[in-house]
Biopython code that builds the backbone (N, CA, C, O; Angstrom):
import numpy as np
from Bio.PDB.StructureBuilder import StructureBuilder

atoms = [
    (1, "MET", "N", (61.158, 67.362, 62.005)),
    (1, "MET", "CA", (61.332, 66.808, 63.294)),
    (1, "MET", "C", (62.925, 67.100, 63.767)),
    (1, "MET", "O", (63.885, 66.870, 63.031)),
    (2, "LYS", "N", (63.016, 67.584, 64.970)),
    (2, "LYS", "CA", (64.269, 67.805, 65.412)),
    (2, "LYS", "C", (65.059, 66.582, 66.126)),
    (2, "LYS", "O", (64.526, 65.784, 66.896)),
    (3, "ARG", "N", (66.331, 66.575, 65.763)),
    (3, "ARG", "CA", (67.095, 65.527, 66.300)),
    (3, "ARG", "C", (67.346, 65.858, 67.792)),
    (3, "ARG", "O", (67.374, 67.048, 68.106)),
    (4, "PRO", "N", (67.526, 64.930, 68.718)),
    (4, "PRO", "CA", (67.965, 65.213, 69.951)),
    (4, "PRO", "C", (69.385, 65.668, 70.142)),
    (4, "PRO", "O", (70.256, 65.276, 69.366)),
    (5, "ARG", "N", (69.624, 66.385, 71.024)),
    (5, "ARG", "CA", (70.976, 67.167, 71.175)),
    (5, "ARG", "C", (71.925, 66.087, 71.614)),
    (5, "ARG", "O", (71.576, 65.232, 72.428)),
    (6, "LYS", "N", (73.120, 66.123, 71.078)),
    (6, "LYS", "CA", (74.209, 65.204, 71.370)),
    (6, "LYS", "C", (75.096, 65.821, 72.568)),
    (6, "LYS", "O", (75.484, 66.988, 72.510)),
    (7, "ASN", "N", (75.369, 65.060, 73.553)),
    (7, "ASN", "CA", (76.237, 65.601, 74.733)),
    (7, "ASN", "C", (77.704, 65.075, 74.419)),
    (7, "ASN", "O", (77.997, 63.888, 74.559)),
    (8, "HIS", "N", (78.524, 65.952, 74.023)),
    (8, "HIS", "CA", (79.844, 65.365, 73.810)),
    (8, "HIS", "C", (80.592, 65.392, 75.123)),
    (8, "HIS", "O", (80.271, 66.204, 75.991)),
    (9, "SER", "N", (81.610, 64.504, 75.305)),
    (9, "SER", "CA", (82.555, 64.421, 76.539)),
    (9, "SER", "C", (83.513, 65.590, 76.351)),
    (9, "SER", "O", (83.775, 66.183, 75.305)),
    (10, "ALA", "N", (83.984, 65.801, 77.590)),
    (10, "ALA", "CA", (85.097, 66.893, 77.644)),
    (10, "ALA", "C", (86.348, 66.516, 76.921)),
    (10, "ALA", "O", (86.998, 67.380, 76.333)),
    (11, "PRO", "N", (86.733, 65.198, 76.938)),
    (11, "PRO", "CA", (87.900, 64.923, 76.086)),
    (11, "PRO", "C", (87.694, 64.983, 74.495)),
    (11, "PRO", "O", (88.577, 65.287, 73.693)),
    (12, "PHE", "N", (86.480, 64.667, 74.208)),
    (12, "PHE", "CA", (86.217, 64.864, 72.798)),
    (12, "PHE", "C", (86.259, 66.451, 72.179)),
    (12, "PHE", "O", (86.694, 66.808, 71.085)),
    (13, "LYS", "N", (85.670, 67.257, 73.232)),
    (13, "LYS", "CA", (85.674, 68.708, 72.759)),
    (13, "LYS", "C", (87.114, 69.170, 72.882)),
    (13, "LYS", "O", (87.513, 69.965, 72.031)),
    (14, "ALA", "N", (87.938, 68.771, 73.830)),
    (14, "ALA", "CA", (89.326, 69.129, 73.922)),
    (14, "ALA", "C", (90.040, 68.809, 72.634)),
    (14, "ALA", "O", (90.718, 69.640, 72.028)),
    (15, "ARG", "N", (89.839, 67.456, 72.214)),
    (15, "ARG", "CA", (90.521, 67.100, 71.009)),
    (15, "ARG", "C", (90.252, 67.792, 69.802)),
    (15, "ARG", "O", (91.174, 68.032, 69.022)),
    (16, "VAL", "N", (88.984, 68.169, 69.544)),
    (16, "VAL", "CA", (88.512, 68.681, 68.568)),
    (16, "VAL", "C", (89.095, 70.256, 68.521)),
    (16, "VAL", "O", (89.623, 70.768, 67.534)),
    (17, "ALA", "N", (88.884, 70.875, 69.763)),
    (17, "ALA", "CA", (89.497, 72.216, 69.931)),
    (17, "ALA", "C", (90.936, 72.401, 69.623)),
    (17, "ALA", "O", (91.402, 73.357, 69.002)),
    (18, "MET", "N", (91.650, 71.319, 70.152)),
    (18, "MET", "CA", (93.095, 71.334, 69.798)),
    (18, "MET", "C", (93.388, 71.197, 68.423)),
    (18, "MET", "O", (94.228, 71.920, 67.888)),
    (19, "GLU", "N", (92.726, 70.276, 67.771)),
    (19, "GLU", "CA", (92.958, 70.137, 66.300)),
    (19, "GLU", "C", (92.678, 71.423, 65.524)),
    (19, "GLU", "O", (93.397, 71.803, 64.600)),
    (20, "ALA", "N", (91.535, 72.105, 65.974)),
    (20, "ALA", "CA", (91.190, 73.355, 65.300)),
    (20, "ALA", "C", (92.330, 74.492, 65.612)),
    (20, "ALA", "O", (92.740, 75.243, 64.727)),
    (21, "LEU", "N", (92.783, 74.536, 66.929)),
    (21, "LEU", "CA", (93.847, 75.452, 67.308)),
    (21, "LEU", "C", (95.122, 75.102, 66.466)),
    (21, "LEU", "O", (95.781, 76.061, 66.067)),
    (22, "ARG", "N", (95.513, 73.927, 66.175)),
    (22, "ARG", "CA", (96.784, 73.660, 65.494)),
    (22, "ARG", "C", (96.726, 74.335, 63.918)),
    (22, "ARG", "O", (97.724, 74.749, 63.328)),
    (23, "GLY", "N", (95.455, 74.352, 63.421)),
    (23, "GLY", "CA", (95.252, 75.030, 62.122)),
    (23, "GLY", "C", (95.698, 74.069, 60.888)),
    (23, "GLY", "O", (95.733, 74.545, 59.753)),
    (24, "VAL", "N", (96.015, 72.798, 61.108)),
    (24, "VAL", "CA", (96.349, 71.893, 60.087)),
    (24, "VAL", "C", (95.257, 71.589, 58.990)),
    (24, "VAL", "O", (95.523, 71.382, 57.806)),
    (25, "LYS", "N", (94.024, 71.591, 59.526)),
    (25, "LYS", "CA", (92.718, 71.509, 58.830)),
    (25, "LYS", "C", (92.103, 72.619, 58.992)),
    (25, "LYS", "O", (92.407, 73.412, 59.884)),
    (26, "THR", "N", (91.155, 72.809, 58.140)),
    (26, "THR", "CA", (90.167, 73.891, 58.277)),
    (26, "THR", "C", (89.064, 73.579, 59.304)),
    (26, "THR", "O", (88.846, 72.410, 59.623)),
    (27, "VAL", "N", (88.332, 74.647, 59.849)),
    (27, "VAL", "CA", (87.334, 74.296, 60.745)),
    (27, "VAL", "C", (86.328, 73.475, 60.098)),
    (27, "VAL", "O", (85.797, 72.553, 60.716)),
    (28, "ALA", "N", (86.011, 73.763, 58.813)),
    (28, "ALA", "CA", (84.862, 72.991, 58.116)),
    (28, "ALA", "C", (85.294, 71.598, 58.046)),
    (28, "ALA", "O", (84.484, 70.704, 58.293)),
    (29, "GLU", "N", (86.482, 71.343, 57.736)),
    (29, "GLU", "CA", (87.021, 69.939, 57.462)),
    (29, "GLU", "C", (86.843, 69.229, 58.871)),
    (29, "GLU", "O", (86.352, 68.100, 58.878)),
    (30, "ILE", "N", (87.178, 69.772, 59.942)),
    (30, "ILE", "CA", (87.133, 69.222, 61.310)),
    (30, "ILE", "C", (85.758, 68.921, 61.613)),
    (30, "ILE", "O", (85.447, 67.810, 62.042)),
    (31, "ALA", "N", (84.847, 69.905, 61.405)),
    (31, "ALA", "CA", (83.493, 69.694, 61.743)),
    (31, "ALA", "C", (82.874, 68.597, 60.934)),
    (31, "ALA", "O", (82.139, 67.789, 61.501)),
    (32, "THR", "N", (83.132, 68.501, 59.562)),
    (32, "THR", "CA", (82.545, 67.399, 58.768)),
    (32, "THR", "C", (83.073, 66.067, 59.302)),
    (32, "THR", "O", (82.278, 65.131, 59.381)),
    (33, "GLU", "N", (84.379, 65.896, 59.686)),
    (33, "GLU", "CA", (85.019, 64.663, 60.115)),
    (33, "GLU", "C", (84.300, 64.271, 61.385)),
    (33, "GLU", "O", (84.051, 63.074, 61.531)),
    (34, "ASN", "N", (83.929, 65.141, 62.337)),
    (34, "ASN", "CA", (83.457, 64.754, 63.578)),
    (34, "ASN", "C", (81.769, 64.760, 63.703)),
    (34, "ASN", "O", (81.156, 64.352, 64.690)),
    (35, "GLY", "N", (81.212, 65.267, 62.583)),
    (35, "GLY", "CA", (79.797, 65.344, 62.625)),
    (35, "GLY", "C", (79.235, 66.539, 63.331)),
    (35, "GLY", "O", (78.167, 66.411, 63.930)),
    (36, "LEU", "N", (79.864, 67.697, 63.313)),
    (36, "LEU", "CA", (79.590, 68.868, 64.003)),
    (36, "LEU", "C", (79.427, 70.029, 63.212)),
    (36, "LEU", "O", (79.964, 70.015, 62.105)),
    (37, "HIS", "N", (78.699, 71.179, 63.609)),
    (37, "HIS", "CA", (78.553, 72.372, 62.927)),
    (37, "HIS", "C", (79.867, 73.122, 63.099)),
    (37, "HIS", "O", (80.450, 73.119, 64.183)),
    (38, "PRO", "N", (80.336, 73.764, 62.028)),
    (38, "PRO", "CA", (81.624, 74.609, 62.211)),
    (38, "PRO", "C", (81.479, 75.554, 63.384)),
    (38, "PRO", "O", (82.385, 75.680, 64.208)),
    (39, "THR", "N", (80.340, 76.216, 63.456)),
    (39, "THR", "CA", (80.240, 77.162, 64.640)),
    (39, "THR", "C", (80.572, 76.508, 65.975)),
    (39, "THR", "O", (81.193, 77.103, 66.855)),
    (40, "GLN", "N", (80.156, 75.329, 66.079)),
    (40, "GLN", "CA", (80.414, 74.588, 67.371)),
    (40, "GLN", "C", (81.955, 74.425, 67.581)),
    (40, "GLN", "O", (82.442, 74.735, 68.668)),
    (41, "VAL", "N", (82.719, 73.952, 66.582)),
    (41, "VAL", "CA", (83.956, 73.807, 66.597)),
    (41, "VAL", "C", (84.799, 75.150, 66.853)),
    (41, "VAL", "O", (85.867, 75.127, 67.465)),
    (42, "THR", "N", (84.263, 76.250, 66.364)),
    (42, "THR", "CA", (84.819, 77.520, 66.619)),
    (42, "THR", "C", (84.629, 77.953, 68.038)),
    (42, "THR", "O", (85.504, 78.567, 68.649)),
    (43, "ALA", "N", (83.466, 77.623, 68.553)),
    (43, "ALA", "CA", (83.154, 78.078, 69.890)),
    (43, "ALA", "C", (84.085, 77.254, 70.913)),
    (43, "ALA", "O", (84.543, 77.774, 71.930)),
    (44, "TRP", "N", (84.317, 75.929, 70.546)),
    (44, "TRP", "CA", (85.239, 75.164, 71.503)),
    (44, "TRP", "C", (86.701, 75.604, 71.370)),
    (44, "TRP", "O", (87.460, 75.509, 72.335)),
    (45, "LYS", "N", (87.065, 76.036, 70.306)),
    (45, "LYS", "CA", (88.345, 76.587, 69.956)),
    (45, "LYS", "C", (88.630, 77.868, 70.793)),
    (45, "LYS", "O", (89.661, 78.046, 71.443)),
    (46, "ARG", "N", (87.582, 78.743, 70.696)),
    (46, "ARG", "CA", (87.470, 79.957, 71.418)),
    (46, "ARG", "C", (87.777, 79.735, 72.889)),
    (46, "ARG", "O", (88.709, 80.261, 73.497)),
    (47, "SER", "N", (86.887, 78.899, 73.383)),
    (47, "SER", "CA", (86.885, 78.493, 74.715)),
    (47, "SER", "C", (88.197, 78.073, 75.375)),
    (47, "SER", "O", (88.630, 78.454, 76.462)),
    (48, "LEU", "N", (88.776, 77.167, 74.464)),
    (48, "LEU", "CA", (90.297, 76.658, 74.775)),
    (48, "LEU", "C", (91.206, 77.828, 75.001)),
    (48, "LEU", "O", (91.923, 77.911, 75.999)),
    (49, "GLU", "N", (91.157, 78.794, 73.982)),
    (49, "GLU", "CA", (92.025, 79.834, 73.870)),
    (49, "GLU", "C", (91.861, 80.769, 75.058)),
    (49, "GLU", "O", (92.872, 81.172, 75.634)),
    (50, "GLU", "N", (90.617, 81.148, 75.470)),
    (50, "GLU", "CA", (90.322, 81.958, 76.612)),
    (50, "GLU", "C", (90.782, 81.316, 77.953)),
    (50, "GLU", "O", (91.290, 81.998, 78.843)),
    (51, "ASN", "N", (90.590, 80.028, 78.058)),
    (51, "ASN", "CA", (90.672, 79.350, 79.392)),
    (51, "ASN", "C", (91.973, 78.578, 79.541)),
    (51, "ASN", "O", (92.160, 78.034, 80.629)),
    (52, "ALA", "N", (92.926, 78.453, 78.567)),
    (52, "ALA", "CA", (94.119, 77.959, 78.629)),
    (52, "ALA", "C", (94.932, 78.185, 79.859)),
    (52, "ALA", "O", (95.544, 77.305, 80.465)),
    (53, "SER", "N", (94.873, 79.619, 80.210)),
    (53, "SER", "CA", (95.763, 80.196, 81.228)),
    (53, "SER", "C", (95.397, 79.496, 82.582)),
    (53, "SER", "O", (96.238, 79.363, 83.472)),
    (54, "VAL", "N", (94.133, 79.065, 82.695)),
    (54, "VAL", "CA", (93.745, 78.456, 83.976)),
    (54, "VAL", "C", (94.514, 77.096, 84.478)),
    (54, "VAL", "O", (94.640, 76.636, 85.613)),
    (55, "LEU", "N", (94.954, 76.655, 83.280)),
    (55, "LEU", "CA", (95.765, 75.284, 83.553)),
    (55, "LEU", "C", (97.086, 75.606, 84.253)),
    (55, "LEU", "O", (97.597, 74.755, 84.981)),
    (56, "PHE", "N", (97.632, 76.738, 84.075)),
    (56, "PHE", "CA", (98.788, 77.144, 84.519)),
    (56, "PHE", "C", (98.863, 78.035, 85.792)),
    (56, "PHE", "O", (99.937, 78.428, 86.247)),
    (57, "GLU", "N", (97.701, 78.314, 86.316)),
    (57, "GLU", "CA", (97.507, 79.080, 87.510)),
    (57, "GLU", "C", (98.005, 78.189, 88.786)),
    (57, "GLU", "O", (97.846, 76.971, 88.877)),
    (58, "ARG", "N", (98.607, 78.987, 89.706)),
    (58, "ARG", "CA", (98.962, 78.160, 90.869)),
    (58, "ARG", "C", (97.576, 77.850, 91.748)),
    (58, "ARG", "O", (96.699, 78.684, 91.972)),
    (59, "ARG", "N", (97.578, 76.719, 92.112)),
    (59, "ARG", "CA", (96.418, 76.339, 92.787)),
    (59, "ARG", "C", (96.238, 77.078, 94.321)),
    (59, "ARG", "O", (95.127, 77.340, 94.782)),
    (60, "ASN", "N", (97.318, 77.321, 94.918)),
    (60, "ASN", "CA", (97.228, 78.150, 96.201)),
    (60, "ASN", "C", (96.783, 79.639, 95.952)),
    (60, "ASN", "O", (96.214, 80.296, 96.823)),
    (61, "ALA", "N", (97.083, 80.119, 94.708)),
    (61, "ALA", "CA", (96.569, 81.429, 94.375)),
    (61, "ALA", "C", (95.145, 81.624, 94.399)),
    (61, "ALA", "O", (94.632, 82.653, 94.839)),
    (62, "ARG", "N", (94.394, 80.496, 93.858)),
    (62, "ARG", "CA", (92.874, 80.509, 93.969)),
    (62, "ARG", "C", (92.398, 80.353, 95.422)),
    (62, "ARG", "O", (91.346, 80.802, 95.878)),
    (63, "ASP", "N", (93.365, 79.625, 96.100)),
    (63, "ASP", "CA", (92.866, 79.389, 97.547)),
    (63, "ASP", "C", (92.982, 80.504, 98.348)),
    (63, "ASP", "O", (92.209, 80.661, 99.294)),
    (64, "HIS", "N", (93.946, 81.387, 98.061)),
    (64, "HIS", "CA", (94.266, 82.679, 98.689)),
    (64, "HIS", "C", (93.026, 83.654, 98.427)),
    (64, "HIS", "O", (92.543, 84.355, 99.316)),
    (65, "GLU", "N", (92.626, 83.624, 97.290)),
    (65, "GLU", "CA", (91.471, 84.361, 96.827)),
    (65, "GLU", "C", (90.278, 84.041, 97.476)),
    (65, "GLU", "O", (89.543, 84.944, 97.876)),
    (66, "LYS", "N", (89.951, 82.665, 97.652)),
    (66, "LYS", "CA", (88.710, 82.260, 98.436)),
    (66, "LYS", "C", (88.929, 82.521, 99.838)),
    (66, "LYS", "O", (87.945, 82.931, 100.454)),
    (67, "GLU", "N", (89.980, 82.375, 100.460)),
    (67, "GLU", "CA", (90.224, 82.767, 101.846)),
    (67, "GLU", "C", (89.965, 84.280, 101.944)),
    (67, "GLU", "O", (89.179, 84.589, 102.839)),
    (68, "GLU", "N", (90.418, 85.189, 101.276)),
    (68, "GLU", "CA", (90.112, 86.530, 101.294)),
    (68, "GLU", "C", (88.774, 86.767, 101.225)),
    (68, "GLU", "O", (88.251, 87.582, 101.985)),
    (69, "PHE", "N", (88.085, 86.095, 100.321)),
    (69, "PHE", "CA", (86.529, 86.215, 100.091)),
    (69, "PHE", "C", (85.798, 85.908, 101.467)),
    (69, "PHE", "O", (84.920, 86.611, 101.967)),
    (70, "ARG", "N", (86.252, 84.883, 101.924)),
    (70, "ARG", "CA", (85.691, 84.303, 103.353)),
    (70, "ARG", "C", (85.757, 85.260, 104.387)),
    (70, "ARG", "O", (84.801, 85.531, 105.115)),
    (71, "LYS", "N", (87.038, 85.850, 104.471)),
    (71, "LYS", "CA", (87.250, 86.776, 105.511)),
    (71, "LYS", "C", (86.328, 88.015, 105.322)),
    (71, "LYS", "O", (85.647, 88.476, 106.238)),
    (72, "THR", "N", (86.358, 88.481, 104.143)),
    (72, "THR", "CA", (85.432, 89.661, 103.736)),
    (72, "THR", "C", (84.063, 89.318, 104.103)),
    (72, "THR", "O", (83.403, 90.156, 104.719)),
    (73, "CYS", "N", (83.541, 88.158, 103.791)),
    (73, "CYS", "CA", (82.109, 87.805, 104.117)),
    (73, "CYS", "C", (81.837, 87.803, 105.623)),
    (73, "CYS", "O", (80.839, 88.338, 106.106)),
    (74, "GLY", "N", (82.864, 87.115, 106.408)),
    (74, "GLY", "CA", (82.726, 87.218, 107.819)),
    (74, "GLY", "C", (82.722, 88.566, 108.416)),
    (74, "GLY", "O", (81.904, 88.874, 109.283)),
    (75, "ARG", "N", (83.564, 89.324, 107.997)),
    (75, "ARG", "CA", (83.523, 90.682, 108.479)),
    (75, "ARG", "C", (82.142, 91.418, 108.145)),
    (75, "ARG", "O", (81.562, 92.099, 108.990)),
    (76, "LEU", "N", (81.699, 91.241, 106.946)),
    (76, "LEU", "CA", (80.449, 91.942, 106.537)),
    (76, "LEU", "C", (79.239, 91.227, 107.431)),
    (76, "LEU", "O", (78.289, 91.932, 107.770)),
    (77, "GLU", "N", (79.276, 89.973, 107.770)),
    (77, "GLU", "CA", (78.224, 89.321, 108.358)),
    (77, "GLU", "C", (78.224, 89.909, 109.842)),
    (77, "GLU", "O", (77.184, 90.257, 110.401)),
    (78, "ARG", "N", (79.354, 89.979, 110.366)),
    (78, "ARG", "CA", (79.489, 90.640, 111.712)),
    (78, "ARG", "C", (78.839, 92.204, 111.834)),
    (78, "ARG", "O", (78.124, 92.645, 112.734)),
    (79, "LYS", "N", (79.284, 92.814, 110.745)),
    (79, "LYS", "CA", (78.746, 94.160, 110.712)),
    (79, "LYS", "C", (77.284, 94.311, 110.567)),
    (79, "LYS", "O", (76.690, 95.254, 111.088)),
    (80, "VAL", "N", (76.684, 93.385, 109.858)),
    (80, "VAL", "CA", (75.225, 93.394, 109.663)),
    (80, "VAL", "C", (74.627, 93.034, 110.966)),
    (80, "VAL", "O", (73.671, 93.652, 111.433)),
    (81, "GLY", "N", (75.210, 92.003, 111.565)),
    (81, "GLY", "CA", (74.665, 91.657, 112.930)),
    (81, "GLY", "C", (74.748, 92.807, 113.949)),
    (81, "GLY", "O", (73.751, 93.064, 114.623)),
    (82, "GLN", "N", (75.840, 93.485, 114.092)),
    (82, "GLN", "CA", (75.939, 94.628, 114.893)),
    (82, "GLN", "C", (74.925, 95.657, 114.542)),
    (82, "GLN", "O", (74.280, 96.190, 115.446)),
    (83, "LEU", "N", (74.735, 95.978, 113.292)),
    (83, "LEU", "CA", (73.630, 97.032, 112.849)),
    (83, "LEU", "C", (72.314, 96.556, 113.168)),
    (83, "LEU", "O", (71.505, 97.422, 113.501)),
    (84, "VAL", "N", (71.871, 95.187, 113.132)),
    (84, "VAL", "CA", (70.599, 94.717, 113.499)),
    (84, "VAL", "C", (70.462, 94.883, 115.002)),
    (84, "VAL", "O", (69.398, 95.326, 115.433)),
    (85, "ILE", "N", (71.363, 94.593, 115.770)),
    (85, "ILE", "CA", (71.306, 94.841, 117.251)),
    (85, "ILE", "C", (71.135, 96.283, 117.594)),
    (85, "ILE", "O", (70.303, 96.627, 118.432)),
    (86, "GLU", "N", (71.983, 97.231, 116.902)),
    (86, "GLU", "CA", (71.765, 98.667, 117.292)),
    (86, "GLU", "C", (70.437, 99.087, 116.797)),
    (86, "GLU", "O", (69.950, 99.998, 117.466)),
    (87, "LYS", "N", (69.735, 98.680, 115.830)),
    (87, "LYS", "CA", (68.539, 99.031, 115.348)),
    (87, "LYS", "C", (67.458, 98.604, 116.323)),
    (87, "LYS", "O", (66.591, 99.362, 116.758)),
    (88, "GLU", "N", (67.599, 97.236, 116.647)),
    (88, "GLU", "CA", (66.507, 96.811, 117.565)),
    (88, "GLU", "C", (66.605, 97.708, 118.852)),
    (88, "GLU", "O", (65.565, 98.089, 119.389)),
    (89, "TRP", "N", (67.779, 98.035, 119.332)),
    (89, "TRP", "CA", (67.973, 98.786, 120.557)),
    (89, "TRP", "C", (67.299, 100.039, 120.454)),
    (89, "TRP", "O", (66.453, 100.376, 121.283)),
    (90, "LEU", "N", (67.652, 100.798, 119.410)),
    (90, "LEU", "CA", (67.044, 102.065, 119.046)),
    (90, "LEU", "C", (65.443, 102.027, 118.977)),
    (90, "LEU", "O", (64.732, 102.913, 119.452)),
    (91, "GLU", "N", (65.013, 100.983, 118.381)),
    (91, "GLU", "CA", (63.443, 100.811, 118.264)),
    (91, "GLU", "C", (62.804, 100.728, 119.595)),
    (91, "GLU", "O", (61.745, 101.285, 119.883)),
    (92, "GLY", "N", (63.627, 99.881, 120.513)),
    (92, "GLY", "CA", (63.195, 99.843, 121.887)),
    (92, "GLY", "C", (63.106, 101.136, 122.710)),
    (92, "GLY", "O", (62.201, 101.389, 123.505)),
    (93, "LYS", "N", (64.184, 101.946, 122.418)),
    (93, "LYS", "CA", (64.201, 103.217, 123.163)),
    (93, "LYS", "C", (63.191, 104.160, 122.587)),
    (93, "LYS", "O", (62.764, 105.065, 123.305)),
    (94, "CYS", "N", (62.777, 104.031, 121.371)),
    (94, "CYS", "CA", (61.756, 104.886, 120.702)),
    (94, "CYS", "C", (60.434, 104.508, 121.302)),
    (94, "CYS", "O", (59.655, 105.414, 121.601)),
    (95, "VAL", "N", (60.134, 103.354, 121.490)),
    (95, "VAL", "CA", (58.842, 102.709, 122.120)),
    (95, "VAL", "C", (58.942, 103.299, 123.553)),
    (95, "VAL", "O", (57.916, 103.851, 123.950)),
    (96, "GLN", "N", (60.021, 103.276, 124.408)),
    (96, "GLN", "CA", (60.103, 103.755, 125.854)),
    (96, "GLN", "C", (59.772, 105.231, 125.908)),
    (96, "GLN", "O", (59.101, 105.738, 126.807)),
    (97, "LEU", "N", (60.333, 105.932, 124.801)),
    (97, "LEU", "CA", (60.047, 107.409, 124.850)),
    (97, "LEU", "C", (58.809, 107.857, 124.299)),
    (97, "LEU", "O", (58.374, 108.983, 124.542)),
    (98, "GLY", "N", (58.164, 106.959, 123.501)),
    (98, "GLY", "CA", (56.773, 107.277, 122.891)),
    (98, "GLY", "C", (57.023, 107.910, 121.576)),
    (98, "GLY", "O", (56.186, 108.703, 121.145)),
    (99, "ILE", "N", (58.151, 107.622, 120.855)),
    (99, "ILE", "CA", (58.384, 108.022, 119.644)),
    (99, "ILE", "C", (58.003, 106.954, 118.580)),
    (99, "ILE", "O", (58.223, 105.765, 118.815)),
    (100, "ASP", "N", (57.487, 107.323, 117.518)),
    (100, "ASP", "CA", (57.207, 106.324, 116.475)),
    (100, "ASP", "C", (58.542, 105.896, 115.903)),
    (100, "ASP", "O", (59.368, 106.750, 115.584)),
    (101, "PRO", "N", (58.777, 104.627, 115.765)),
    (101, "PRO", "CA", (60.132, 104.093, 115.249)),
    (101, "PRO", "C", (60.185, 104.306, 113.662)),
    (101, "PRO", "O", (61.177, 103.954, 113.024)),
]
sb = StructureBuilder()
sb.init_structure("model")
sb.init_model(0)
sb.init_chain("A")
sb.init_seg("    ")
for serial, (resi, resn, name, xyz) in enumerate(atoms, 1):
    if name == "N":
        sb.init_residue(resn, " ", resi, " ")
    sb.init_atom(name, np.array(xyz, "f"), 0.0, 1.0, " ", f" {name:<3s}", serial, name[0])
structure = sb.get_structure()
């Protein structure tokens, strides 16, 4: 019979990952002390290492990227609208001239 999955809190994961990152104890020791599988501890450690730089990013840098994305989306939406209008106009002209659209 399978045991139900445990949902660990973010502070718990961070504490375990930091402990593994320090390297004072082995991953196996940390896993045993916290009732986890060593693979899980390693995964949390890797996640912490890969995403630590996000903590030090400037918040307005991400806002700038979002604003550029919004501008690009707006420009592309306007272009699509323009092309739809041109297509409808050309279809109307084809009907007027008796050409299959």
